[in-house]
C-alpha positions as CSV (number, residue, x, y, z in Angstrom):
1,M,84.7,137.5,110.4
2,A,81.6,138.4,109.0
3,H,79.6,136.6,106.1
4,D,80.1,138.3,102.9
5,L,76.7,138.1,101.2
6,T,78.1,140.0,98.4
7,T,80.5,137.1,97.2
8,P,78.6,136.0,94.1
9,Y,77.5,132.4,93.3
10,V,80.1,130.8,91.7
11,P,79.5,126.4,91.8
12,G,82.3,123.9,90.4
13,P,84.7,121.2,91.3
14,P,86.3,121.5,94.7
15,L,89.0,123.4,95.1
16,E,91.9,123.1,97.6
17,V,92.4,126.5,99.9
18,D,93.9,127.0,103.2
19,L,91.0,127.4,106.2
20,P,90.3,130.3,107.9
21,S,90.5,129.8,111.4
22,G,87.6,128.6,113.5
23,W,87.6,125.1,111.7
24,T,86.6,121.9,114.5
25,F,86.8,118.6,113.5
26,T,85.1,115.8,114.9
27,A,85.8,111.9,114.4
28,D,82.6,109.0,114.5
29,A,83.5,105.4,116.3
30,A,84.4,104.2,112.7
31,G,87.0,107.0,112.3
32,H,84.9,109.4,109.8
33,V,86.2,112.8,110.1
34,A,83.5,116.2,109.7
35,G,84.6,119.5,110.1
36,S,82.8,122.9,110.3
37,G,83.4,126.0,109.8
38,P,83.5,129.4,107.5
39,C,83.5,129.3,104.0
40,P,86.4,130.3,103.1
41,W,85.1,132.7,100.2
42,C,81.9,133.9,101.8
43,L,83.0,133.1,105.7
44,G,79.3,131.9,106.4
45,P,78.9,128.3,107.8
46,A,81.0,125.5,105.9
47,Y,80.3,121.8,106.5
48,G,82.1,118.3,105.6
49,P,80.1,115.6,106.3
50,P,81.5,112.1,106.9
51,L,79.6,110.7,104.2
52,L,80.2,106.8,103.3
53,G,83.3,107.1,100.7
54,A,83.1,110.7,101.0
55,D,86.8,110.9,103.2
56,S,89.7,109.0,101.6
57,D,93.3,108.2,103.6
58,T,96.0,109.9,101.7
59,A,99.9,109.2,102.7
60,D,102.3,112.4,102.5
61,S,104.8,112.1,100.3
62,D,107.5,112.8,102.7
63,A,106.0,110.3,104.9
64,D,107.1,106.7,105.9
65,T,104.5,104.9,103.7
66,D,105.2,101.6,106.0
67,S,103.4,103.8,109.0
68,G,100.4,104.3,107.4
69,P,98.4,107.7,106.0
70,T,98.9,110.2,108.0
71,T,96.1,112.9,106.6
72,R,92.1,112.0,106.2
73,E,90.9,114.4,102.8
74,F,87.0,114.9,103.0
75,I,84.8,117.3,100.6
76,A,83.2,120.6,102.4
77,A,80.7,122.8,101.0
78,C,79.3,126.2,102.1
79,S,76.2,125.2,103.6
80,C,75.6,129.7,104.7
81,G,71.8,129.6,103.6
82,G,72.5,133.2,102.6
83,P,71.2,134.9,99.3
84,H,74.2,134.9,97.2
85,G,74.4,136.3,93.3
86,K,71.6,137.5,91.0
87,D,69.7,134.7,91.7
88,H,69.9,134.4,95.5
89,Q,71.2,130.9,95.4
90,P,71.2,129.6,99.3
91,T,74.9,129.3,99.3
92,C,78.4,130.7,97.7
93,G,78.3,127.6,95.6
94,R,81.8,126.8,96.4
95,T,83.3,123.2,97.4
96,F,86.5,122.5,98.8
97,L,89.4,120.0,99.6
98,V,89.9,119.6,103.5
99,R,92.9,117.9,105.0
100,V,93.1,116.7,108.6
101,P,96.3,115.5,110.4
102,R,95.0,111.6,111.3
103,E,95.7,111.1,115.2
104,G,98.9,109.9,116.2
105,A,100.3,110.9,112.8
106,P,104.3,112.0,112.9
């Protein structure tokens, strides 16, 4: 997948999209999850840092709530550094919601 610099710059609120293949995830000792991989729009590098308060636990609607949350969520952003749009913005401007299964979740 090649980085598409013709993707226009479009900032806005985080959207829920399917991630392209190539995403990897890590967790620190405190359990904060970070991820990186291709941006779903321009296919350039994107990153979701484990900022304090940026990831949160959510319980799946079908999951047993007594067992606790089954996914982690955080906001990722395109960080490609490529010239997008008429003003040559340093990213395509997109942010998106990333959901990661918790380790040991059913």
